[in-house]
N, C-alpha and C positions, 0 to 999 in steps of 0.2 A: 504494500500500500504506500502511496506517495501523497504527501501533504505539505503545507507551508505553515507550520505552527509558529506563531510569533515569538514565543519565549525561547524556543530552540534556535530560531533565526537570530535573535538578539545575542544569545550566548556565543553562537558561532561567529558573529560579526566582531566580537572582541577577543576571539581566540580562546574562549573558555570551553573546555570539554564538558559535555553532558555526562554527569556522573550519578550513580545511584544514591539518592538522598531520601526518597520516600519508600515505604514498603512496596507500593505498586510499581515503583521504578526499579525494583530489584532485578529485573531482567537486563538492565543496562550493565555493560561490562564494568568490572571494578576499576579498571584504568580509564574508563570513559568510553563513550560511543565512538567508534571509528569515524574518521572525517574524510570525505572526498573533498579535497582542497580546491574546489572550483565551483563557481556559481552559475556556469553556463548550463544550458539545457542538455539533458542526456538524450541526444537524438542521433547519435552515430554509434556504430558498433565499437569503435575505439573508446569513446567516452563510456559506453555501457560496460565494457570490459574493465576500464579503469575504476569505475564505481564498484563493480562486483569485486574486484581485487581489493579495494579499500574496505569493503564490508567483510570480506573473508567469510568465516563461519559464524559471525555474530548475527543477532536478530534485528539489528538497527544500524543504520549508517546516517550520518548527518552530511548534507550537501551544503558546504559553506555558503552562507548568505543566500540560500535558495530554499531548502526544505529538508525533509527527512523521508527515509524509506524504512519501513519495518516489514518483517515477514511473520507469518503465523501459519498454523496448520489449517486455519479456516479464515474466511473473511471476517467473521466475528472476532476471532482471536487477534487478527491484525488491527482491527478497529480499536479494540481495547488497548492494545499495546501503544497505538499512536496517541490515544487520549492520555494514557498513563505517562508516556514519555513527556508530553507537553505539560501535564500537571507537575511532574517532577521538575521540569525546567522552570516552571513558574516558582515553585518552592526554592529552587536553587538560586534563581534571580533575586528573590526576596532575601534569602539568607546572606547572599553576597553583599547586600546593601548595608548590613549591620555587623558583619564579621566574616570569619572563616568557617564554612560549613564542615560538619563532621559527616563524611560519607560512609555508607555501609561498605565493609571490607571483610576479607577473610572468612572466618567461620560464621560471623554474624550474617554476612551476605549469603552464604550457602543456606543457612537456616531460613532467611527471608525468602529466598527463591523456592525452597521446598514448601513453605507455608502459604505463599501467595500464588495466585493464579491457578493453574491446573484447569482441567475442563470445567469443573463446577464453578470455580471462582471466575473464570472467563465468561461463562454463560450468565452468571449473576451480574457481573459488571456490565456486560453488553446490554442485558435487558434493563438494567438501571438507566443507562445512558439513552437507550431507545425510548423508554417511558418518559424520561426527562425532556428529550427532544419533542416527543409527541405532545406533552403538556404545554410546551412553549410554542407550539404551532409550527415547528420546523418541518414536520412531516405532512402538513396539510396538503391535500391534493395528490399525494404520492400513492395512496392505496388503490 
């Protein structure tokens, strides 16, 4: 899934890696989300290969000053990861305004990953966001 989340964009614009700060952001690599260091469109095979190489085996890659790509085992899982990545970026942005964030790492991050998400957690999160969007009218006319 590809999107243009504003807080991830802002962090990439100042060279700040997206790092796991919130429980739901626990899927983000400990060292930070990999970066494709270009803001151009990924519209050639060469650029696509470069982006894929930057992403490697991770579930997320940040496209500097452009957007983010996440992968999931389903469309629902990818949507949840994108929302969680942006919420993590928002918290990271806020924390950076007042100090140095303490990111999840090591054993704590492993536990966080094992306790967050999974098929049940992803379905629950997806349906929460779907219902939130419906209540706000964002899905009007799409049925």
